[in-house]
ChimeraX commands (.cxc) that place a marker at each C-alpha (Angstrom):
marker #1 position 0.00,-0.01,0.00 radius 0.5
marker #1 position 1.27,3.45,-0.84 radius 0.5
marker #1 position 1.27,6.44,1.44 radius 0.5
marker #1 position 2.02,9.90,-0.06 radius 0.5
marker #1 position 4.84,11.82,1.68 radius 0.5
marker #1 position 5.49,15.52,1.58 radius 0.5
marker #1 position 8.78,15.03,-0.32 radius 0.5
marker #1 position 6.91,13.52,-3.28 radius 0.5
marker #1 position 8.18,10.01,-2.56 radius 0.5
marker #1 position 5.98,7.08,-1.58 radius 0.5
marker #1 position 6.68,4.55,1.08 radius 0.5
marker #1 position 5.65,0.96,0.77 radius 0.5
marker #1 position 4.99,-1.17,3.84 radius 0.5
marker #1 position 8.34,-2.75,4.76 radius 0.5
marker #1 position 10.39,-0.24,2.75 radius 0.5
marker #1 position 12.48,2.48,4.25 radius 0.5
marker #1 position 12.42,6.10,3.06 radius 0.5
marker #1 position 15.55,5.75,0.91 radius 0.5
marker #1 position 14.21,2.90,-1.25 radius 0.5
marker #1 position 15.82,0.00,0.53 radius 0.5
marker #1 position 13.39,-2.80,1.15 radius 0.5
marker #1 position 14.23,-4.51,4.42 radius 0.5
marker #1 position 12.85,-7.52,6.17 radius 0.5
marker #1 position 12.73,-7.65,9.98 radius 0.5
marker #1 position 16.37,-8.80,10.23 radius 0.5
marker #1 position 17.59,-5.61,8.54 radius 0.5
marker #1 position 18.88,-7.29,5.36 radius 0.5
marker #1 position 18.05,-6.07,1.88 radius 0.5
marker #1 position 15.61,-8.23,-0.11 radius 0.5
marker #1 position 16.73,-9.83,-3.36 radius 0.5
marker #1 position 16.21,-7.83,-6.49 radius 0.5
marker #1 position 15.41,-9.31,-9.91 radius 0.5
marker #1 position 16.18,-8.14,-13.46 radius 0.5
marker #1 position 13.00,-7.54,-15.47 radius 0.5
marker #1 position 14.52,-8.88,-18.68 radius 0.5
marker #1 position 16.24,-12.15,-17.69 radius 0.5
marker #1 position 14.42,-12.65,-14.34 radius 0.5
marker #1 position 17.70,-13.59,-12.57 radius 0.5
marker #1 position 18.27,-12.59,-8.98 radius 0.5
marker #1 position 20.64,-9.65,-8.43 radius 0.5
marker #1 position 22.70,-8.89,-5.36 radius 0.5
marker #1 position 23.04,-5.15,-5.81 radius 0.5
marker #1 position 23.12,-2.17,-3.53 radius 0.5
marker #1 position 20.25,0.34,-3.84 radius 0.5
marker #1 position 19.77,3.01,-5.01 radius 0.5
marker #1 position 20.66,1.91,-8.53 radius 0.5
marker #1 position 22.52,4.34,-10.77 radius 0.5
marker #1 position 21.19,5.38,-14.20 radius 0.5
marker #1 position 23.96,3.60,-16.11 radius 0.5
marker #1 position 23.94,0.28,-14.22 radius 0.5
marker #1 position 23.22,-2.85,-16.27 radius 0.5
marker #1 position 22.39,-6.46,-15.48 radius 0.5
marker #1 position 25.54,-8.57,-15.22 radius 0.5
marker #1 position 23.70,-11.49,-16.87 radius 0.5
marker #1 position 21.86,-10.02,-19.82 radius 0.5
marker #1 position 23.17,-6.45,-20.13 radius 0.5
marker #1 position 19.73,-4.77,-19.88 radius 0.5
marker #1 position 19.32,-1.43,-18.11 radius 0.5
marker #1 position 18.46,-1.70,-14.43 radius 0.5
marker #1 position 17.31,1.93,-13.80 radius 0.5
marker #1 position 14.18,1.52,-15.95 radius 0.5
marker #1 position 10.43,1.70,-15.40 radius 0.5
marker #1 position 9.95,-2.08,-15.62 radius 0.5
marker #1 position 12.23,-2.50,-12.53 radius 0.5
marker #1 position 10.53,0.23,-10.50 radius 0.5
marker #1 position 7.97,-0.21,-7.68 radius 0.5
marker #1 position 5.93,2.68,-9.13 radius 0.5
marker #1 position 5.46,0.93,-12.52 radius 0.5
marker #1 position 1.91,-0.35,-12.89 radius 0.5
marker #1 position 0.19,-1.15,-16.18 radius 0.5
marker #1 position -3.08,0.78,-16.38 radius 0.5
marker #1 position -2.00,3.71,-14.19 radius 0.5
marker #1 position -1.58,7.11,-15.80 radius 0.5
marker #1 position 1.63,6.84,-17.92 radius 0.5
marker #1 position 1.96,3.35,-16.37 radius 0.5
marker #1 position 3.33,4.92,-13.18 radius 0.5
marker #1 position 1.83,5.40,-9.68 radius 0.5
marker #1 position 4.05,8.40,-9.04 radius 0.5
marker #1 position 1.93,11.44,-10.04 radius 0.5
marker #1 position 4.89,13.84,-10.33 radius 0.5
marker #1 position 7.07,11.62,-12.55 radius 0.5
marker #1 position 7.62,12.71,-16.14 radius 0.5
marker #1 position 6.35,10.51,-18.96 radius 0.5
marker #1 position 8.77,7.81,-20.10 radius 0.5
marker #1 position 7.99,6.22,-23.43 radius 0.5
marker #1 position 10.59,3.43,-23.53 radius 0.5
marker #1 position 9.84,1.64,-20.28 radius 0.5
marker #1 position 12.65,-0.95,-20.68 radius 0.5
marker #1 position 15.37,1.70,-21.27 radius 0.5
marker #1 position 17.39,3.63,-18.71 radius 0.5
marker #1 position 15.90,6.98,-17.67 radius 0.5
marker #1 position 16.50,9.99,-15.41 radius 0.5
marker #1 position 13.48,9.46,-13.12 radius 0.5
marker #1 position 14.14,10.79,-9.61 radius 0.5
marker #1 position 11.35,8.66,-8.15 radius 0.5
marker #1 position 12.90,5.27,-9.19 radius 0.5
marker #1 position 12.87,2.63,-6.42 radius 0.5
marker #1 position 14.01,-0.84,-7.42 radius 0.5
marker #1 position 11.26,-3.41,-6.99 radius 0.5
marker #1 position 11.79,-6.62,-5.00 radius 0.5
marker #1 position 12.15,-10.02,-6.60 radius 0.5
marker #1 position 8.84,-11.17,-5.19 radius 0.5
marker #1 position 6.78,-8.81,-7.38 radius 0.5
marker #1 position 5.67,-9.90,-10.81 radius 0.5
marker #1 position 5.95,-7.90,-14.06 radius 0.5
marker #1 position 2.64,-6.06,-13.63 radius 0.5
marker #1 position 3.68,-4.27,-10.44 radius 0.5
marker #1 position 1.81,-6.60,-8.15 radius 0.5
marker #1 position 3.08,-8.96,-5.47 radius 0.5
marker #1 position 2.69,-12.53,-6.64 radius 0.5
marker #1 position -0.12,-14.61,-5.07 radius 0.5
marker #1 position 2.29,-17.23,-3.73 radius 0.5
marker #1 position 4.40,-14.58,-2.01 radius 0.5
marker #1 position 1.27,-13.09,-0.41 radius 0.5
marker #1 position 0.24,-16.51,0.86 radius 0.5
marker #1 position 3.67,-17.17,2.37 radius 0.5
marker #1 position 3.66,-13.80,4.14 radius 0.5
marker #1 position 0.21,-14.42,5.59 radius 0.5
marker #1 position 1.13,-17.90,6.72 radius 0.5
marker #1 position 4.27,-16.58,8.41 radius 0.5
marker #1 position 2.16,-14.14,10.41 radius 0.5
marker #1 position 0.07,-16.89,11.92 radius 0.5
marker #1 position 2.88,-19.44,12.33 radius 0.5
marker #1 position 3.03,-20.95,15.80 radius 0.5
marker #1 position 6.31,-22.20,17.25 radius 0.5
marker link #1:1,2 radius 0.2
marker link #1:2,3 radius 0.2
marker link #1:3,4 radius 0.2
marker link #1:4,5 radius 0.2
marker link #1:5,6 radius 0.2
marker link #1:6,7 radius 0.2
marker link #1:7,8 radius 0.2
marker link #1:8,9 radius 0.2
marker link #1:9,10 radius 0.2
marker link #1:10,11 radius 0.2
marker link #1:11,12 radius 0.2
marker link #1:12,13 radius 0.2
marker link #1:13,14 radius 0.2
marker link #1:14,15 radius 0.2
marker link #1:15,16 radius 0.2
marker link #1:16,17 radius 0.2
marker link #1:17,18 radius 0.2
marker link #1:18,19 radius 0.2
marker link #1:19,20 radius 0.2
marker link #1:20,21 radius 0.2
marker link #1:21,22 radius 0.2
marker link #1:22,23 radius 0.2
marker link #1:23,24 radius 0.2
marker link #1:24,25 radius 0.2
marker link #1:25,26 radius 0.2
marker link #1:26,27 radius 0.2
marker link #1:27,28 radius 0.2
marker link #1:28,29 radius 0.2
marker link #1:29,30 radius 0.2
marker link #1:30,31 radius 0.2
marker link #1:31,32 radius 0.2
marker link #1:32,33 radius 0.2
marker link #1:33,34 radius 0.2
marker link #1:34,35 radius 0.2
marker link #1:35,36 radius 0.2
marker link #1:36,37 radius 0.2
marker link #1:37,38 radius 0.2
marker link #1:38,39 radius 0.2
marker link #1:39,40 radius 0.2
marker link #1:40,41 radius 0.2
marker link #1:41,42 radius 0.2
marker link #1:42,43 radius 0.2
marker link #1:43,44 radius 0.2
marker link #1:44,45 radius 0.2
marker link #1:45,46 radius 0.2
marker link #1:46,47 radius 0.2
marker link #1:47,48 radius 0.2
marker link #1:48,49 radius 0.2
marker link #1:49,50 radius 0.2
marker link #1:50,51 radius 0.2
marker link #1:51,52 radius 0.2
marker link #1:52,53 radius 0.2
marker link #1:53,54 radius 0.2
marker link #1:54,55 radius 0.2
marker link #1:55,56 radius 0.2
marker link #1:56,57 radius 0.2
marker link #1:57,58 radius 0.2
marker link #1:58,59 radius 0.2
marker link #1:59,60 radius 0.2
marker link #1:60,61 radius 0.2
marker link #1:61,62 radius 0.2
marker link #1:62,63 radius 0.2
marker link #1:63,64 radius 0.2
marker link #1:64,65 radius 0.2
marker link #1:65,66 radius 0.2
marker link #1:66,67 radius 0.2
marker link #1:67,68 radius 0.2
marker link #1:68,69 radius 0.2
marker link #1:69,70 radius 0.2
marker link #1:70,71 radius 0.2
marker link #1:71,72 radius 0.2
marker link #1:72,73 radius 0.2
marker link #1:73,74 radius 0.2
marker link #1:74,75 radius 0.2
marker link #1:75,76 radius 0.2
marker link #1:76,77 radius 0.2
marker link #1:77,78 radius 0.2
marker link #1:78,79 radius 0.2
marker link #1:79,80 radius 0.2
marker link #1:80,81 radius 0.2
marker link #1:81,82 radius 0.2
marker link #1:82,83 radius 0.2
marker link #1:83,84 radius 0.2
marker link #1:84,85 radius 0.2
marker link #1:85,86 radius 0.2
marker link #1:86,87 radius 0.2
marker link #1:87,88 radius 0.2
marker link #1:88,89 radius 0.2
marker link #1:89,90 radius 0.2
marker link #1:90,91 radius 0.2
marker link #1:91,92 radius 0.2
marker link #1:92,93 radius 0.2
marker link #1:93,94 radius 0.2
marker link #1:94,95 radius 0.2
marker link #1:95,96 radius 0.2
marker link #1:96,97 radius 0.2
marker link #1:97,98 radius 0.2
marker link #1:98,99 radius 0.2
marker link #1:99,100 radius 0.2
marker link #1:100,101 radius 0.2
marker link #1:101,102 radius 0.2
marker link #1:102,103 radius 0.2
marker link #1:103,104 radius 0.2
marker link #1:104,105 radius 0.2
marker link #1:105,106 radius 0.2
marker link #1:106,107 radius 0.2
marker link #1:107,108 radius 0.2
marker link #1:108,109 radius 0.2
marker link #1:109,110 radius 0.2
marker link #1:110,111 radius 0.2
marker link #1:111,112 radius 0.2
marker link #1:112,113 radius 0.2
marker link #1:113,114 radius 0.2
marker link #1:114,115 radius 0.2
marker link #1:115,116 radius 0.2
marker link #1:116,117 radius 0.2
marker link #1:117,118 radius 0.2
marker link #1:118,119 radius 0.2
marker link #1:119,120 radius 0.2
marker link #1:120,121 radius 0.2
marker link #1:121,122 radius 0.2
marker link #1:122,123 radius 0.2
marker link #1:123,124 radius 0.2
marker link #1:124,125 radius 0.2
view
């Protein structure tokens, strides 16, 4: 769920203000390249010129961003972001936050991941 902040950034539950998704142990969650779907062990924030070490695709692109959502205005949940036509190419967006590996390509958390999180909440012992 998104909560608007005065700085124009959005915070996601479980995500710190600087775009680093953390679990309760304080470790960063695994990131995933949108092109080859391989897991990446990278530090966030991601620079504009960084590329995937496996396939060479741009990492600082709309398809790797938490704000990317098909069907939203300009396919982006961030209302102040400028329009980007080539979603798979590197861009200068200041609102870019790298999405976690558990989200699918449409900007939604996968059903299996949701189920595991819910089960972990009610786990006994």
